N, C-alpha and C positions, 0 to 999 in steps of 0.2 A: 350770021349769028341771029338766033331767034330771040324775041323778047318774051318775057314771062307774061302769061295771061292770067288775069284774076280768076279766082275759083267761085267766089260768092258775091252777091249783091245785098244791100240793105237799104230800105227806104221806109219812111213813115207811111203806114197804110191808112190809119184813121186816128182821129183826135177826139177828145171830149167836146161836146157842144159848147159854144162860147169860148173856144180855145184862145182866140186872139186877145180877149180881154184879160186872161189870167197869166199870160206869159211873163215870167220874171226876167228882167233885163239881162241878168247874167246867163240865162239859158238861151237867149234869143239867137246868138250866132250858131250854137250847136243845133238848135231846132231847124234853123234855116238850111244848114248843111244837110241834115238828115231828111229834109223835105225833097231833096234831089237824090237820085240814085247814086249810092256810094258803093265802091267795089273793094274787095279784100282778096289778097293773094292766097291766104291760107285760112283754115278754120281757126288756128291759133291767133292770127291777126284779128279776126272778127271777135273772138271771145275776149281777147285782151282789150279791145275797144269797149265792149259792153261792160267789162269790169274795171275800166279806167276810172280814175278819180273824177274826172270831168263828167263822164256819163253817169256815174253813180251819184254825183252831187245833185242831180235833177230830182225834183219831187215827182216821181213817176205816177203816183196815185192822183195827184192834182191834175196832171195833163192827160192821164188815161190813154197813153199812146200805145198803139199796136203797130209793130214793125213787121214788114214782109221781107223775109230773107229768101233769096232765090239763087239758082244756078246762074252763073255769068253766061254760060253757053246756051242756056234755054230758060228765058225769063218766065216761062209758064210753069216751071217746076219750082214751087215755093213752099214755105213753111212760115207760119206766123210765130212771132216771139213777143211776149208781153212782159216788160220789165216791172218788177215790184221790189225796189231796193236791191238787195243782194240776191234776191231770187229772180229767176227768169222762168216764165211759164212758156214751154214750147208746145205749140198746138199740133202735136203729132197724134197718132192713134190713141195714146194714153194720156194726153195733156200733161206731159212730164214737167215737174218742177225741179229746176236745177238750182242748187244753192252755192255753187262755186264755179270758178273759171274751168276747172278740170271736168266737173260733171257736165257742164254745157258743151265743152269740147268733145267729150265722148258721145253725147246724144247727137250732136250735129255731124260728127264723123260717121257714126252708124247710119244716120239718115242719108248721107252722101253715098255710102256704099249701096244702100237699098235703091236709091233713085238712079244710080249710074250703072247698075249691073244689068 
């Protein structure tokens, strides 16, 4: 019996200068977790996380976090994601702005097809 292999990874790529002084205590555990490489089994899992109440409750403009999403099978194939409340800026060829879980899922799914074909 083979075990499922994650499809995507996510990690904080960069933070605003002076980041450690501005971290709100409620966000600390989530930020610590996201500072390590996190893996997701499906695109929907990743999008569900990015649109979860816990992730959305962070003040993303304050922290100015940029996330690097990558292929689990090849960490050199990446795409940056910049959260701005309900909007996610995907740093693809068009710098696409996604305004919902479904639009983000579509953009990431299309990107996966491109990079794995």
